[in-house]
C-alpha positions in Angstrom: 7.0 -5.1 12.8 5.3 -1.9 13.9 4.1 0.2 10.9 2.8 3.7 11.4 2.0 6.8 9.3 3.3 9.0 12.0 6.9 10.2 12.2 7.3 9.1 15.8 6.0 6.3 18.0 4.7 7.4 21.3 6.6 5.9 24.2 9.4 4.6 21.9 12.7 6.1 21.0 14.1 5.8 17.5 17.7 4.8 17.9 18.6 4.4 14.2 17.2 5.5 10.9 18.0 2.8 8.4 16.5 4.3 5.3 13.6 4.4 2.8 11.7 1.2 2.2 8.9 0.6 -0.3 6.6 -1.9 -1.8 4.4 -1.8 -4.9 1.6 -3.8 -6.3 -0.1 -3.6 -9.6 -3.3 -5.6 -10.2 -5.0 -5.8 -13.5 -8.7 -5.0 -13.5 -10.1 -7.5 -16.0 -13.0 -7.0 -18.4 -15.6 -8.6 -16.0 -14.7 -6.2 -13.2 -14.8 -3.3 -15.6 -18.2 -4.3 -16.8 -19.7 -4.6 -13.4 -18.0 -1.5 -12.2 -19.6 0.4 -15.0 -23.0 -0.9 -14.1 -22.5 0.1 -10.5 -21.4 3.6 -11.6 -24.5 4.0 -13.7 -27.0 2.7 -11.0 -25.0 4.2 -8.1 -23.4 2.5 -5.2 -20.0 1.1 -4.7 -17.9 -1.1 -6.9 -17.0 -4.2 -4.7 -14.7 -5.6 -7.4 -12.5 -2.5 -7.4 -12.6 -2.1 -3.6 -11.4 -5.7 -3.2 -8.7 -5.2 -5.8 -7.5 -2.1 -3.9 -7.5 -3.9 -0.6 -5.5 -6.7 -2.1 -3.0 -4.4 -3.7 -2.6 -2.4 -0.5 -1.9 -5.6 1.5 0.7 -6.8 -1.0 2.5 -3.4 -1.1 2.7 -3.2 2.7 3.9 -6.8 3.0 6.7 -6.1 0.5 7.7 -2.9 2.4 7.8 -4.9 5.7 9.9 -7.6 4.1 12.4 -5.1 2.8 12.6 -3.4 6.2 13.1 -6.8 7.9 16.0 -7.6 5.6 17.6 -4.3 6.5 17.3 -5.2 10.3 14.6 -2.7 11.2 11.9 -3.4 13.8 9.6 -0.6 12.8 8.6 1.6 9.8 7.5 5.2 10.4 6.1 7.9 8.1 4.3 5.4 5.9 2.5 6.9 2.9 0.1 4.9 0.6 -0.5 6.1 -2.9 -3.2 4.8 -5.2 -3.2 5.2 -9.0 -4.8 3.7 -12.1 -2.3 3.0 -14.9 -2.6 1.8 -18.4 -4.2 3.3 -21.5 -7.7 3.1 -20.2 -6.9 2.8 -16.5 -7.1 -1.0 -16.7 -4.6 -1.6 -13.9 -4.6 -0.6 -10.2 -1.4 0.4 -8.5 -0.7 0.9 -4.9 2.7 2.0 -3.5 3.7 2.0 0.1 6.7 4.1 1.2 8.2 4.7 4.7 11.3 5.0 6.7 12.8 1.8 8.3 14.0 2.4 11.8 15.2 0.7 15.0 13.2 1.5 18.1 13.6 0.8 21.8 
């Protein structure tokens, strides 16, 4: 499955627009991750725990979007947009949503 953020695919012709497809992933950031992220924020640097959590959530969201497009008979997804958010009372969860348009290309 070809997945792109652009509305067109160079050298390919979109023969049919099937519709919107999406995938979401929410991953809880546990107390240990929060503790080490706070230390990193105080001393400076990057928070590996949160970065890994975001990568994992992004992968899950894109995989769900591809599975949905496949079920609809698409062979590509164009115009993909990824959104990242923290949710929960204290931002204790990470959410990634992937949205795009399922299409058939030749």
